[in-house]
N, C-alpha and C positions, 0 to 999 in steps of 0.2 A: 592627906601628902601624896606626891608619885615617886614611883623608880622607873630609872631609866636604865637599859643596857641591852649589848649586843651579845646574842648565845649561840655557840653551833646546837647541833642536832643532839648532843647529851648534855645539854646547858652549861657548859663549858664557857667560861667566860675571858681566861688568861694564862699565859705560859711564861713561866720565868720574870715576872713583873711587868711584862707587856700584854697588851692587846693579843687576839689570835689572829686577826686580819683587819687591814684598813681599806675600808670601804667608803670611797667620797662620799657615797649619797647618804649613809647612815651618819656622818659626822656632819651632813648638813642637817637632817632631819633634828641631830642631836642638838646643834646651834638654834635651830630655828623652835625647838622645845623651848628651849633653857633662858634664851638671851631674854634679859629685862628681867631674870626670876631668882631664884635663891637656890642653890646649889648646896649639897651636904656631900661632903666626902672624907677620905680617910686621908691622913698622912702621907701613907705611901705612892695612894693617887696622888695627892699634889705635888711628890717629889716626878714625879712621871710627865708633868706639863714643864713645856719649854720654861727654864730656867728655874724652874720649880716654883713658878708665880701662878698667881689663881688666876681663872678663867676672866677675860674682860668681860665688861657690859652684864656681869651678875654677882648677886652678893654670894661670895664664897664662904660656908663655915667650914671649917675643919674639925674633925673628930679625932681625939688624939687621947691616948694614956700619957704620954710624955709630958708633964709639967712643964717643962722647960722650954717646949715647941711654940716657936712664933714665926708666922709669915707676914711681910709687907701686904696690907691691903685685904686682910681675911680674919673673921672672928674665929677664934679657937676656944673648943670648949672641950671638956676633959672626961665626960660620962654622958650617958644617953639621957639623963636626969638633967643634966645642965643645958644639952640641945633642945629638949621639948620643952625648957623655961625660956632661952632663945627663941625658939619658933614662935613663941606666945606672940611677938613682934610682927609676925608675915602671916599673910591668908595662906593658909595651908593647902590651898589650889596651886599656887605659886611656887612651894618647895618641891625641888627634885634630888633624890638621893641618886648620887651619880658613881658611886665604889669606894672603895673596892670591896672584897669579898667578906671580909669582917664587917663592915658597915651596913652593906645589904643585908647579912644576914641579922644583926640588930637592930635594923629600921624595917624591916619587911613587915612585922607584925603591925607597925603606925602608917600603914600605908594601903591606900584602898585602890590606886591606878597604876599600873606597871607597862610604860611603853618599851614592847621588846622587838628586837632586831632580830628573827630568828634565821642564822645562815643554815640551810640544806646542804650540810656538809658536818664532818667530824673531826678534830683537829687534833695533835697532839698539845696535852693542856695538863696544869696541876690545882685549877683555881676554877670553882664551877659556883654558880646562881641555883637556889632552891627550884627545882621543878614543877613549874607552877601548874601544867597541865596535869600531875600525878597528886597535885595536895588536893583537890577537891572543893577547896575554899574560891578558888578562883575561876572566871569564865572569860571566852575572847570575847570582846563586844565592837570588834572594829578588827578587819586585816585588808591591807595591801594587795592589789593585784601582784602577781611575782616581778620581782625584780633584779637584775643581773647585773653582775660587774666583772667582765672576763669570765671565767667558764665557774664564776660562784653565783647561784641563786639565793634569793633570801626574800624574808616577807616582813612587813611593818605591822606589829600585833599591836592591840590594845587589851590589856586583863584590866577585868575590876573583879573587885571581892564580891563574892556574892552576898547580900543581902540578909 
């Protein structure tokens, strides 16, 4: 299973329920990577999408503890166990965990590939992703050349869990 995330140099991912920064090339990479695939996300992340609706061109699976939660054109599951049972219907290489922080934390142990946009600056933040560089379980297996968006530089990194 894959995980996909944009982080700053402190592994921060968000502030007050929003992304730290919007980088068009990061959004394009995200779209290209996930189109036609399965995305797994939490309810709060779904709520940030336009109209609170699922991402088009993908199978959206929402993990929420709320038993009443429903969203049109998405599959809703209420536990990691229920999610893992649902994911048996898909090829795990086509599954992407896309956030937020609670879903990332719960599902990182089940992932073997992480697509990380590493932004070379620090932002005010209240939400973080686990630091893969410090974990010892992950290694960088691919890295893009330095990218830039106005005065912001970043890299696309691929991490894989060490065998």
